[in-house]
C-alpha positions as CSV (number, residue, x, y, z in Angstrom):
1,M,96.6,122.0,171.1
2,M,92.9,121.9,169.7
3,I,93.0,123.6,166.8
4,K,96.5,123.4,164.6
5,K,95.4,126.2,161.4
6,I,92.6,127.2,159.4
7,D,93.1,124.1,156.7
8,H,90.8,126.2,154.1
9,I,88.0,127.9,153.2
10,G,84.8,127.0,151.5
11,I,83.3,129.0,149.0
12,A,80.0,127.8,147.4
13,V,80.0,128.5,143.3
14,K,77.4,127.8,140.8
15,S,79.7,126.9,138.4
16,L,83.7,126.0,138.6
17,D,84.2,126.8,135.1
18,E,82.7,130.2,135.2
19,A,84.5,130.8,138.8
20,L,88.0,129.5,138.3
21,P,89.3,131.8,135.9
22,F,89.1,134.6,138.7
23,Y,91.2,132.7,141.1
24,T,93.3,131.3,138.5
25,D,93.9,134.3,136.0
26,I,93.4,137.1,137.8
27,I,94.6,136.9,141.6
28,Q,96.7,133.8,140.2
29,L,96.7,131.4,142.8
30,P,97.8,127.9,142.3
31,L,94.9,125.2,141.1
32,L,95.8,122.1,143.2
33,G,93.3,119.7,141.9
34,I,89.5,119.2,141.2
35,E,87.5,116.1,142.5
36,E,84.3,115.0,142.6
37,V,82.6,114.1,145.8
38,K,79.7,111.9,144.9
39,S,78.6,111.3,148.7
40,E,77.9,115.2,148.9
41,G,76.9,115.9,145.4
42,I,79.7,118.3,144.5
43,K,82.8,119.0,142.8
44,V,85.6,121.0,144.4
45,A,88.4,122.6,143.4
46,F,91.4,123.5,145.5
47,L,93.8,126.8,145.3
48,K,96.6,127.3,146.9
49,A,96.4,130.7,148.9
50,G,99.8,130.8,151.2
51,E,99.3,128.5,153.7
52,T,96.0,128.3,153.2
53,K,93.7,126.6,150.4
54,L,90.7,127.8,149.1
55,E,88.1,125.2,148.2
56,L,85.4,125.9,145.7
57,L,82.2,123.9,145.7
58,E,79.9,123.6,143.2
59,P,77.0,121.4,143.6
60,Q,76.2,118.6,141.5
61,N,72.7,118.0,141.8
62,D,69.5,120.3,143.2
63,E,69.8,118.2,146.3
64,S,73.2,118.7,147.4
65,A,73.8,121.2,151.0
66,V,75.5,123.2,148.6
67,A,72.8,123.6,146.2
68,K,70.4,124.6,148.8
69,F,73.2,127.0,150.2
70,I,73.1,128.8,147.1
71,E,69.5,128.8,146.5
72,K,69.0,130.4,149.9
73,R,72.2,132.8,150.2
74,G,73.4,133.3,146.9
75,E,77.3,132.1,145.9
76,G,80.3,133.1,148.8
77,L,81.4,132.0,151.8
78,H,80.4,128.8,152.8
79,H,82.4,127.5,155.5
80,V,85.9,127.6,157.1
81,A,87.7,124.5,158.0
82,L,89.9,124.0,160.8
83,G,92.8,121.5,160.9
84,V,92.7,119.3,164.0
85,D,94.7,115.8,165.1
86,S,92.2,113.7,166.9
87,I,88.5,114.7,165.2
88,Q,86.5,112.2,167.0
89,A,88.1,114.0,170.3
90,R,87.5,117.3,169.0
91,I,83.7,116.1,168.2
92,D,83.6,115.0,171.5
93,D,84.6,118.2,173.5
94,M,82.4,120.3,171.1
95,K,79.8,118.7,171.9
96,M,80.8,118.7,175.7
97,H,80.8,122.5,175.3
98,G,77.1,122.4,174.0
99,I,78.1,123.0,170.5
100,R,75.5,121.2,168.4
101,M,77.3,119.2,165.8
102,I,75.5,118.3,162.0
103,Q,77.7,115.1,162.1
104,D,78.4,113.0,165.4
105,E,81.1,111.0,164.1
106,P,83.8,112.0,161.1
107,K,82.9,111.2,157.3
108,I,85.1,111.1,154.4
109,G,85.5,114.5,152.6
110,A,87.0,116.0,149.6
111,G,90.9,114.8,149.6
112,G,90.0,111.8,151.6
113,A,90.3,114.3,154.6
114,H,88.0,113.2,158.1
115,V,85.6,116.1,158.4
116,A,82.6,117.1,160.6
117,F,80.7,120.3,160.5
118,M,79.5,122.5,163.3
119,H,76.1,123.5,163.2
120,P,75.8,127.3,162.3
121,K,73.0,128.1,165.3
122,S,75.8,127.1,167.8
123,T,78.7,129.0,166.4
124,G,77.5,132.6,165.7
125,S,76.1,132.1,162.3
126,V,79.2,130.7,161.0
127,L,79.6,126.9,159.5
128,Y,82.8,125.4,160.6
129,E,84.2,122.2,159.8
130,L,86.6,120.2,161.6
131,C,89.3,118.8,159.1
132,E,91.8,115.7,159.9
133,K,93.8,115.0,157.0
134,K,95.4,111.2,158.1
135,G,99.2,111.1,157.7
136,M,99.5,114.6,156.1
137,K,100.7,117.7,158.0
């Protein structure tokens, strides 16, 4: 099977400190953890929402892709991450079907997952992330 599940939904926020109380206190989602992804210039918070997670993305500098996203579109839905096995095979399959990839090879993302993004110009204006978590289900 190509796609196992929706792994997480990424939401761009200006400030985790300001955004988290809505998720943890008001809609009462458990906070799974916060980490910095220095290579992307972001800090992320993962929240459990049933079988899926929400990933809040806070830019750490003005040059990060998330900062540019917020500047252009404002806070809100950033991407949908699709859980896959064999991420490189999935990347190759997407390219074979004419999907433009932002990464041609997976990189390490939050939580140590191997990730690669599809360009939204190839996917109906939605940013999709392929996400493979080695040794995790």
